[in-house]
C-alpha positions as a printed NumPy array, in Angstrom:
array([[  7.607, -15.881, -35.703],
       [  8.18 , -12.584, -37.5  ],
       [  6.137,  -9.383, -37.273],
       [  3.162,  -9.135, -39.599],
       [  3.793,  -7.803, -43.096],
       [  3.588,  -4.018, -43.378],
       [  2.602,  -2.353, -46.611],
       [  5.178,  -0.332, -48.477],
       [  5.274,   3.366, -49.062],
       [  2.295,   4.744, -50.922],
       [  4.669,   6.181, -53.532],
       [  5.515,   2.625, -54.563],
       [  2.077,   1.128, -54.031],
       [  1.981,  -0.194, -57.6  ],
       [  3.884,  -3.301, -56.438],
       [  3.332,  -4.082, -52.792],
       [  4.774,  -7.214, -51.237],
       [  2.705, -10.357, -51.65 ],
       [  3.094, -13.986, -52.668],
       [  4.12 , -14.685, -56.252],
       [  3.15 , -16.949, -59.099],
       [  6.203, -17.407, -61.352],
       [  6.312, -15.106, -64.393],
       [  8.452, -16.118, -67.419],
       [ 11.013, -13.67 , -68.772],
       [  9.345, -13.352, -72.189],
       [  6.196, -12.001, -70.502],
       [  8.226,  -9.207, -68.865],
       [  9.978,  -8.469, -72.167],
       [  6.618,  -8.215, -73.953],
       [  5.402,  -5.581, -71.49 ],
       [  8.684,  -3.661, -71.89 ],
       [  8.448,  -3.653, -75.689],
       [  4.898,  -2.284, -75.472],
       [  5.995,   0.379, -72.999],
       [  8.932,   1.469, -75.144],
       [  6.826,   1.6  , -78.308],
       [  4.29 ,   3.786, -76.478],
       [  7.053,   6.019, -75.127],
       [  8.483,   6.436, -78.614],
       [  5.06 ,   7.479, -79.881],
       [  4.526,   9.874, -76.933],
       [  1.527,   7.887, -75.668],
       [  2.215,   8.52 , -71.983],
       [ -0.882,   6.842, -70.505],
       [ -0.347,   3.691, -72.517],
       [  3.351,   3.659, -71.613],
       [  2.566,   4.102, -67.923],
       [  0.139,   1.176, -67.931],
       [  2.609,  -1.062, -69.755],
       [  5.377,  -0.124, -67.294],
       [  3.065,  -0.959, -64.393],
       [  2.524,  -4.394, -65.937],
       [  6.279,  -4.754, -66.482],
       [  6.999,  -3.785, -62.865],
       [  4.485,  -6.328, -61.595],
       [  5.915,  -9.026, -63.862],
       [  9.43 ,  -8.191, -62.635],
       [  8.292,  -8.55 , -59.025],
       [  7.375, -12.22 , -59.602],
       [  9.909, -13.042, -62.317],
       [ 10.848, -16.726, -62.256],
       [ 14.54 , -15.777, -62.   ],
       [ 16.627, -12.942, -60.537],
       [ 15.943, -10.016, -62.85 ],
       [ 18.654,  -9.482, -65.499],
       [ 20.332,  -6.09 , -65.193],
       [ 19.417,  -4.997, -68.712],
       [ 15.695,  -5.564, -68.102],
       [ 15.832,  -3.717, -64.782],
       [ 17.584,  -0.791, -66.479],
       [ 14.914,  -0.67 , -69.208],
       [ 12.189,  -0.384, -66.56 ],
       [ 14.18 ,   2.363, -64.815],
       [ 14.741,   4.351, -68.023],
       [ 11.057,   4.091, -68.904],
       [ 10.038,   5.401, -65.471],
       [ 12.631,   8.183, -65.683],
       [ 11.42 ,   9.172, -69.144],
       [  7.807,   9.453, -67.974],
       [  8.783,  11.469, -64.876],
       [ 10.954,  13.842, -66.933],
       [  8.157,  14.405, -69.449],
       [  5.893,  15.214, -66.501],
       [  8.495,  17.779, -65.278],
       [  9.203,  15.791, -62.101],
       [ 13.   ,  15.905, -62.104],
       [ 13.481,  14.464, -58.608],
       [ 11.478,  11.327, -59.389],
       [ 13.3  ,  11.033, -62.707],
       [ 16.606,  11.138, -60.865],
       [ 15.641,   8.333, -58.487],
       [ 15.048,   6.039, -61.474],
       [ 18.167,   7.269, -63.267],
       [ 20.214,   6.226, -60.245],
       [ 18.762,   2.716, -60.527],
       [ 19.464,   2.638, -64.277],
       [ 23.087,   3.611, -63.658],
       [ 23.532,   1.065, -60.893],
       [ 22.088,  -1.516, -63.304],
       [ 24.844,  -0.7  , -65.808],
       [ 22.979,   1.531, -68.281],
       [ 24.161,   5.112, -67.604],
       [ 23.411,   6.449, -71.103],
       [ 19.894,   7.015, -72.491],
       [ 18.62 ,   4.339, -74.881],
       [ 18.891,   5.352, -78.577],
       [ 15.08 ,   5.469, -78.869],
       [ 14.946,   8.564, -76.624],
       [ 14.936,  11.743, -78.74 ],
       [ 17.793,  14.211, -78.346],
       [ 15.362,  16.941, -77.266],
       [ 13.698,  14.829, -74.572],
       [ 14.107,  16.428, -71.106],
       [ 15.352,  13.158, -69.595],
       [ 18.604,  13.581, -71.546],
       [ 19.189,  17.013, -69.997],
       [ 18.426,  15.662, -66.512],
       [ 20.734,  12.677, -67.026],
       [ 23.547,  15.019, -68.091],
       [ 23.44 ,  16.94 , -64.792],
       [ 26.248,  16.369, -62.323],
       [ 24.783,  14.947, -59.114],
       [ 26.42 ,  13.717, -55.941],
       [ 26.577,   9.945, -55.526],
       [ 24.301,   8.712, -52.75 ],
       [ 25.477,   6.32 , -50.024],
       [ 24.432,   2.785, -49.205],
       [ 22.488,   2.425, -45.981],
       [ 20.065,   0.216, -44.092],
       [ 18.847,  -0.876, -40.662],
       [ 21.318,  -2.208, -38.105],
       [ 20.835,  -4.937, -35.539],
       [ 18.742,  -6.954, -37.982],
       [ 19.452,  -9.643, -40.556],
       [ 17.768, -10.7  , -43.774],
       [ 15.141, -13.405, -43.336],
       [ 14.859, -15.387, -46.572],
       [ 12.664, -18.482, -46.907],
       [ 14.273, -21.612, -45.427],
       [ 17.33 , -22.405, -47.568],
       [ 16.208, -19.66 , -49.936],
       [ 17.784, -16.373, -51.093],
       [ 16.81 , -12.696, -51.251],
       [ 17.917, -10.744, -54.32 ],
       [ 18.045,  -6.973, -54.723],
       [ 18.144,  -5.603, -58.27 ],
       [ 19.135,  -9.044, -59.563],
       [ 22.019,  -9.624, -57.138],
       [ 21.977, -11.919, -54.087],
       [ 21.837,  -9.74 , -50.992],
       [ 24.039, -10.507, -47.977],
       [ 22.811,  -7.759, -45.652],
       [ 19.892,  -5.286, -45.557],
       [ 21.805,  -2.425, -47.156],
       [ 20.885,  -0.566, -50.354],
       [ 21.406,   2.845, -51.962],
       [ 19.233,   5.507, -50.347],
       [ 16.605,   7.497, -52.278],
       [ 16.659,   4.928, -55.08 ],
       [ 13.978,   2.416, -56.149],
       [ 14.972,  -1.245, -55.704],
       [ 13.411,  -4.547, -56.73 ],
       [ 13.508,  -7.246, -54.051],
       [ 12.907, -10.875, -54.996],
       [ 12.744, -13.706, -52.485],
       [ 13.23 , -17.277, -53.783],
       [ 12.61 , -20.495, -51.893],
       [ 14.967, -23.453, -51.7  ],
       [ 13.65 , -24.739, -55.04 ],
       [ 14.535, -21.447, -56.714],
       [ 10.906, -20.45 , -57.178],
       [  9.708, -16.876, -56.472],
       [  8.298, -16.672, -52.969],
       [  7.763, -12.951, -52.413],
       [  8.619,  -9.83 , -54.376],
       [  8.413,  -6.104, -53.785],
       [  9.514,  -2.729, -55.029],
       [ 10.848,  -0.406, -52.347],
       [ 12.473,   2.992, -51.969],
       [ 15.952,   2.967, -50.459],
       [ 16.397,   0.523, -47.578],
       [ 12.721,   0.386, -46.532],
       [ 12.671,  -3.413, -46.435],
       [  9.417,  -5.319, -45.975],
       [  9.208,  -6.38 , -42.346],
       [  8.812, -10.031, -43.34 ],
       [ 12.274,  -9.943, -44.947],
       [ 13.994,  -8.817, -41.72 ],
       [ 14.605, -10.494, -38.398],
       [ 16.142,  -8.695, -35.391],
       [ 19.336, -10.086, -33.959],
       [ 19.081, -11.129, -30.314],
       [ 20.364,  -8.253, -28.2  ],
       [ 22.954,  -8.981, -25.54 ],
       [ 21.225,  -9.769, -22.232],
       [ 17.941, -10.894, -23.805],
       [ 16.961, -14.428, -22.9  ],
       [ 16.916, -17.243, -25.452],
       [ 14.809, -20.388, -25.308],
       [ 16.632, -23.19 , -23.529],
       [ 17.398, -26.37 , -25.46 ],
       [ 18.407, -29.905, -24.668],
       [ 22.013, -28.885, -25.235],
       [ 21.719, -26.631, -22.193],
       [ 21.729, -29.742, -20.023],
       [ 18.236, -29.19 , -18.612],
       [ 15.566, -31.828, -18.774],
       [ 12.916, -30.947, -21.365],
       [  9.242, -31.791, -20.871],
       [  7.92 , -34.971, -22.493],
       [  6.223, -34.804, -25.869],
       [  2.817, -35.509, -24.313],
       [  3.221, -32.841, -21.616],
       [ -0.381, -31.728, -21.001],
       [  0.152, -27.903, -20.781],
       [  1.987, -27.961, -24.121],
       [ -0.665, -30.235, -25.613],
       [ -3.443, -27.878, -24.524],
       [ -1.284, -24.817, -25.373],
       [ -3.415, -22.306, -23.468],
       [ -2.318, -19.702, -20.971],
       [ -4.731, -21.196, -18.425],
       [ -3.123, -24.644, -18.793],
       [  0.388, -23.277, -18.318],
       [ -0.605, -21.143, -15.314],
       [ -2.466, -24.044, -13.73 ],
       [  0.65 , -26.204, -14.047],
       [  2.862, -23.442, -12.556],
       [  0.452, -23.075,  -9.642],
       [  0.615, -26.798,  -8.942],
       [  4.382, -27.103,  -9.545],
       [  5.962, -23.759,  -8.487],
       [  9.365, -25.427,  -8.298],
       [  8.805, -28.02 , -10.97 ],
       [ 11.454, -29.052, -13.539],
       [  9.583, -27.488, -16.459],
       [  8.752, -24.136, -14.9  ],
       [ 10.701, -22.206, -17.543],
       [  8.989, -24.134, -20.337],
       [  5.59 , -23.189, -18.913],
       [  6.603, -19.53 , -18.69 ],
       [  7.96 , -19.704, -22.266],
       [  4.646, -21.167, -23.398],
       [  2.796, -18.181, -21.94 ],
       [  5.364, -15.887, -23.545],
       [  4.739, -17.438, -26.987],
       [  0.973, -17.232, -26.612],
       [  1.066, -13.556, -25.643],
       [  3.411, -12.726, -28.514],
       [  1.274, -14.571, -31.055],
       [ -1.789, -12.774, -29.705],
       [ -0.031,  -9.407, -30.104],
       [  0.86 , -10.275, -33.691],
       [ -2.674, -11.424, -34.415],
       [ -3.936,  -8.096, -33.063],
       [ -1.365,  -6.333, -35.241],
       [ -1.547,  -3.024, -33.348],
       [  1.271,  -1.037, -31.856],
       [ -0.598,  -0.979, -28.543],
       [ -0.748,  -4.778, -28.376],
       [  2.972,  -5.123, -29.121],
       [  3.86 ,  -2.457, -26.569],
       [  1.741,  -4.326, -24.01 ],
       [  3.781,  -7.462, -24.714],
       [  7.023,  -5.516, -24.103],
       [  5.576,  -4.186, -20.851],
       [  4.509,  -7.64 , -19.657],
       [  7.631,  -9.473, -20.844],
       [ 10.574,  -7.   , -20.661],
       [ 13.009,  -9.926, -20.936],
       [ 10.753, -12.135, -23.036],
       [ 11.672, -14.486, -25.832],
       [ 10.295, -12.098, -28.456],
       [ 11.229,  -8.721, -26.977],
       [ 13.794,  -8.025, -29.735],
       [ 11.177,  -8.65 , -32.409],
       [  8.648,  -6.573, -30.487],
       [ 10.989,  -3.606, -30.07 ],
       [ 11.901,  -3.772, -33.752],
       [  8.206,  -4.003, -34.66 ],
       [  7.455,  -0.762, -32.794],
       [ 10.503,   1.062, -34.165],
       [  9.708,  -0.153, -37.676],
       [  6.186,   1.275, -37.376],
       [  7.57 ,   4.65 , -36.261],
       [ 10.126,   4.59 , -39.081],
       [  7.416,   3.978, -41.664],
       [  5.278,   6.744, -40.176],
       [  8.119,   9.177, -40.92 ],
       [  8.295,   7.865, -44.485],
       [  4.562,   8.237, -45.063],
       [  5.507,  11.777, -46.088],
       [  7.182,  11.494, -49.534],
       [  9.472,  14.337, -48.421],
       [ 10.049,  13.918, -44.665],
       [ 11.162,  17.05 , -42.822],
       [ 14.419,  17.092, -40.891],
       [ 12.432,  17.645, -37.692],
       [ 10.681,  14.296, -38.222],
       [ 14.024,  12.487, -38.25 ],
       [ 15.2  ,  14.425, -35.194],
       [ 12.07 ,  13.365, -33.312],
       [ 12.567,   9.769, -34.448],
       [ 16.151,   9.732, -33.161],
       [ 15.065,  11.138, -29.822],
       [ 12.858,   8.05 , -29.408],
       [ 15.307,   5.511, -30.829],
       [ 18.854,   6.897, -30.491],
       [ 20.354,   3.403, -30.661],
       [ 17.642,   1.685, -32.698],
       [ 17.889,  -0.36 , -35.871],
       [ 17.091,   2.695, -38.013],
       [ 19.222,   5.216, -36.107],
       [ 22.052,   5.022, -38.637],
       [ 19.549,   5.362, -41.488],
       [ 18.026,   8.44 , -39.833],
       [ 21.481,  10.02 , -39.511],
       [ 22.148,   9.305, -43.203],
       [ 18.842,  10.911, -44.205],
       [ 19.525,  14.006, -42.076],
       [ 23.016,  14.383, -43.481],
       [ 21.681,  14.108, -47.033],
       [ 19.131,  16.83 , -46.268],
       [ 21.803,  19.073, -44.763],
       [ 24.133,  18.516, -47.709],
       [ 21.35 ,  19.218, -50.188],
       [ 20.535,  22.436, -48.304],
       [ 24.194,  23.449, -48.461],
       [ 24.419,  22.694, -52.177],
       [ 21.221,  24.64 , -52.843],
       [ 22.459,  27.696, -50.932],
       [ 25.936,  27.234, -52.459],
       [ 27.52 ,  29.83 , -50.195],
       [ 30.141,  29.798, -47.454],
       [ 27.578,  29.958, -44.642],
       [ 25.67 ,  26.944, -45.977],
       [ 28.753,  24.752, -46.277],
       [ 29.974,  25.874, -42.861],
       [ 26.612,  24.886, -41.322],
       [ 26.878,  21.437, -42.903],
       [ 30.447,  20.898, -41.647],
       [ 29.522,  22.011, -38.129],
       [ 26.615,  19.542, -38.018],
       [ 28.597,  16.702, -39.6  ],
       [ 32.303,  17.027, -38.683],
       [ 32.868,  13.441, -39.819],
       [ 30.275,  13.289, -42.593],
       [ 30.704,  11.706, -45.996],
       [ 30.903,  15.18 , -47.625],
       [ 32.78 ,  16.978, -44.849],
       [ 36.076,  17.39 , -46.688],
       [ 34.302,  18.594, -49.801],
       [ 32.169,  20.91 , -47.679],
       [ 35.277,  22.478, -46.131],
       [ 36.837,  22.984, -49.568],
       [ 33.669,  24.534, -50.985],
       [ 33.23 ,  26.758, -47.929],
       [ 36.71 ,  28.21 , -48.493],
       [ 36.157,  28.568, -52.227],
       [ 32.842,  30.384, -51.759],
       [ 34.226,  32.534, -48.919],
       [ 37.048,  33.734, -51.18 ],
       [ 34.645,  34.382, -54.073],
       [ 32.287,  36.302, -51.791],
       [ 35.183,  38.365, -50.423],
       [ 36.33 ,  39.211, -53.946],
       [ 32.842,  40.129, -55.057],
       [ 32.396,  42.478, -52.109],
       [ 35.375,  44.554, -53.24 ],
       [ 36.299,  45.167, -49.593],
       [ 39.818,  44.704, -48.279],
       [ 38.309,  43.81 , -44.908],
       [ 36.507,  40.828, -46.47 ],
       [ 39.74 ,  39.498, -47.941],
       [ 41.504,  40.049, -44.632],
       [ 38.743,  38.092, -42.893],
       [ 39.275,  35.262, -45.37 ],
       [ 43.009,  35.277, -44.591],
       [ 42.355,  35.275, -40.849],
       [ 40.467,  31.994, -41.232],
       [ 42.592,  30.404, -43.962],
       [ 46.095,  31.933, -43.634],
       [ 47.542,  29.034, -45.652],
       [ 44.417,  28.378, -47.687],
       [ 44.07 ,  27.43 , -51.322],
       [ 43.393,  31.06 , -52.277],
       [ 45.656,  32.738, -49.721],
       [ 48.155,  33.864, -52.371],
       [ 45.319,  35.272, -54.477],
       [ 43.905,  37.149, -51.49 ],
       [ 47.292,  38.648, -50.627],
       [ 47.871,  39.529, -54.268],
       [ 44.557,  41.357, -54.49 ],
       [ 45.444,  43.208, -51.286],
       [ 48.555,  44.491, -53.065],
       [ 51.144,  41.986, -51.907],
       [ 52.264,  41.075, -55.408],
       [ 54.536,  42.977, -57.731],
       [ 54.899,  42.463, -61.428],
       [ 57.445,  44.373, -63.481],
       [ 55.753,  44.101, -66.873],
       [ 52.634,  42.827, -68.589],
       [ 51.688,  40.836, -71.64 ],
       [ 48.66 ,  41.9  , -73.66 ],
       [ 46.317,  39.639, -75.615],
       [ 43.424,  41.257, -77.522],
       [ 40.926,  38.953, -79.206],
       [ 37.413,  39.055, -80.628],
       [ 35.631,  38.749, -83.954],
       [ 35.932,  42.474, -84.73 ],
       [ 37.661,  44.567, -87.354],
       [ 41.434,  44.71 , -86.989],
       [ 41.152,  48.519, -86.828],
       [ 39.122,  48.202, -83.617],
       [ 41.734,  45.903, -82.054],
       [ 44.574,  48.216, -83.122],
       [ 42.913,  51.288, -81.604],
       [ 42.397,  49.458, -78.299],
       [ 46.052,  48.298, -78.348],
       [ 47.25 ,  51.834, -79.008],
       [ 45.154,  53.403, -76.227],
       [ 46.097,  50.678, -73.741],
       [ 49.819,  50.922, -74.593],
       [ 49.713,  54.693, -74.061],
       [ 48.029,  54.274, -70.671],
       [ 50.496,  51.603, -69.552],
       [ 53.395,  53.844, -70.631],
       [ 52.029,  56.59 , -68.415],
       [ 52.015,  54.121, -65.548],
       [ 55.589,  53.066, -66.359],
       [ 54.447,  49.491, -66.95 ],
       [ 56.43 ,  47.836, -69.763],
       [ 54.563,  45.661, -72.251],
       [ 56.455,  42.541, -73.239],
       [ 56.8  ,  41.47 , -76.836],
       [ 55.434,  38.157, -78.071],
       [ 57.391,  35.201, -76.677],
       [ 58.436,  37.017, -73.5  ],
       [ 56.532,  35.753, -70.483],
       [ 58.552,  35.912, -67.263],
       [ 57.025,  34.761, -63.997],
       [ 56.997,  38.363, -62.75 ],
       [ 54.708,  39.536, -65.559],
       [ 51.028,  40.25 , -65.351],
       [ 48.731,  39.049, -68.111],
       [ 46.049,  41.279, -69.618],
       [ 43.46 ,  39.534, -71.774],
       [ 40.754,  41.569, -73.517],
       [ 37.954,  40.008, -75.574],
       [ 36.178,  42.622, -77.733],
       [ 32.593,  42.563, -79.015],
       [ 30.922,  44.784, -81.621],
       [ 27.317,  44.168, -82.682],
       [ 26.293,  46.648, -85.407],
       [ 22.666,  47.727, -85.696],
       [ 20.577,  50.099, -87.807],
       [ 20.055,  52.635, -85.028],
       [ 22.52 ,  51.602, -82.363],
       [ 25.724,  49.563, -82.126],
       [ 26.504,  47.54 , -79.018],
       [ 30.157,  47.363, -78.   ],
       [ 31.685,  45.432, -75.162],
       [ 34.863,  44.017, -73.695],
       [ 35.802,  41.368, -71.151],
       [ 38.953,  42.379, -69.29 ],
       [ 40.997,  39.956, -67.176],
       [ 44.231,  40.658, -65.319],
       [ 46.014,  37.528, -64.08 ],
       [ 49.456,  36.8  , -62.706],
       [ 51.76 ,  33.814, -62.782],
       [ 50.232,  30.632, -61.378],
       [ 47.603,  32.319, -59.228],
       [ 44.375,  30.339, -59.419],
       [ 42.099,  33.367, -59.647],
       [ 42.44 ,  36.565, -61.731],
       [ 43.552,  39.685, -59.898],
       [ 40.947,  41.723, -61.693],
       [ 37.988,  41.045, -63.954],
       [ 35.489,  43.426, -65.493],
       [ 32.795,  43.456, -68.133],
       [ 32.3  ,  46.629, -70.216],
       [ 29.113,  47.23 , -72.211],
       [ 28.016,  50.362, -74.05 ],
       [ 25.827,  51.587, -76.883],
       [ 27.126,  53.919, -79.589],
       [ 25.782,  55.407, -82.809],
       [ 26.391,  53.313, -85.934],
       [ 28.863,  55.825, -87.367],
       [ 30.859,  56.219, -84.113],
       [ 34.402,  54.873, -83.757],
       [ 33.956,  51.566, -81.878],
       [ 37.696,  51.203, -81.283],
       [ 38.001,  54.67 , -79.764],
       [ 34.998,  54.079, -77.494],
       [ 36.305,  50.717, -76.295],
       [ 39.818,  52.037, -75.819],
       [ 38.514,  54.906, -73.696],
       [ 36.296,  52.621, -71.6  ],
       [ 39.113,  50.152, -70.927],
       [ 41.63 ,  52.841, -70.   ],
       [ 39.105,  54.57 , -67.736],
       [ 38.437,  51.318, -65.904],
       [ 42.106,  50.452, -65.398],
       [ 42.259,  52.335, -62.108],
       [ 42.545,  49.145, -60.075],
       [ 45.682,  48.171, -61.96 ],
       [ 47.626,  50.764, -59.949],
       [ 47.521,  48.755, -56.751],
       [ 49.684,  46.011, -58.294],
       [ 52.302,  48.328, -59.738],
       [ 55.74 ,  47.921, -58.151],
       [ 57.035,  50.864, -56.094],
       [ 58.799,  53.59 , -58.06 ],
       [ 62.62 ,  53.242, -58.149],
       [ 64.663,  55.515, -55.903],
       [ 66.283,  58.611, -57.392],
       [ 65.737,  59.764, -60.924],
       [ 66.412,  56.424, -62.547],
       [ 63.951,  55.751, -65.281],
       [ 62.422,  52.427, -66.138],
       [ 63.155,  50.966, -69.564],
       [ 60.885,  52.138, -72.315],
       [ 58.042,  49.715, -72.927],
       [ 58.117,  47.531, -75.97 ],
       [ 55.223,  47.746, -78.351],
       [ 52.47 ,  45.234, -77.65 ],
       [ 52.788,  42.266, -79.902],
       [ 49.95 ,  41.573, -82.287],
       [ 48.017,  38.514, -81.24 ]])
């Protein structure tokens, strides 16, 4: 006998597990049409009620739910959650919609609806997970379906709503439920017999079984079994009498339904026939206590694992903790956060990505600091890293013998020409040749300047984005943003040219060393017009 049915999470209480009367598909479709019409007319309350009816109809559908109908329910739920500014709930339903084969919003959803923006976000794929040491327990010769597909093992995508349907051998709906992640109804799971736990003996074991009219079994009371044991302490059916008591105590614990009663059974029958079910019952209760909080804290999972380090939900707890740690790292989005994740999960599902992002953020943070010591620290940790060449280049370990210049922007040509002239004069002072159009050797640096001029009645805003890159380096050697205000009649080109030249100080560190003697470098070519 299985543990008593436990109610589902309160967050999905709109469709708790219970017996079903078959619902035809057209009834579900009718509820969906009403929901979608209400959604299109922005009647949220009406849409919510219709979706509740659709969800209940889906639970007892007379067939495994078709993927397109499941996706329509999911999109409706996501649309309501997005309109209510609950992005996390919207995302749980969007994951179900995508798994059901409908990744794009239905045409009825307006372009400005927030669910479209949420659906366009890039989010990490979530893993499949579920309890271990247990098997699905469908009705005799029946089948359990999850999201319209026959389920072979209790494993589903975490943090995602799922529809479970249980059909009997005649193909009629037996039970149905909505659940979050792999929180299966207890009645749909049965623990596997652990190694070393005793199983009921059978005739195949070679032992003589009691007759059908055996009085203790006919009476089926603990007193009858104990009285027989007292009279026949070495009798042939001693184990059967003890098993009878075992069954009675287990059934009494289930009838009581409390954790205390089940724990008492485990205490009294540590090697009993039902100890696997009892231990799973207790662990399942503790697991559901953690999930009573819609957003369980990491500490709750840690405490759970301390109690059940090798339990059926241990793997699930580890998955949940890793997801929390990864989400924390992604939220912080800095080197320290990714390093913390990798240290906690050296073999996690996002470990390689975490290492790559840690290095990327560490390099970006070192660059932003402007300190040579920060770049040197990066190189100490990643001497052959993805950005090692960039770090060494920024530290001055790159030489380029010339530059190309590209000046763009929706500004007057006179402004561009003045900036070109001022920049060419400054580069000539620094003995840095400017290559003509078409010349682009690997040893050349690349200067790109995007100009901005926004005229106004009393003030004109001018600006420039300056980037210095080199060869195939992944990151620019230098970037800067120049902004200034000038009077409307001032020379925007002259102001921008002066600002750019003034801020070219850092270019010196990448200049090659001066040639020995009095040899002069070739005169620079004029910058080509771009």
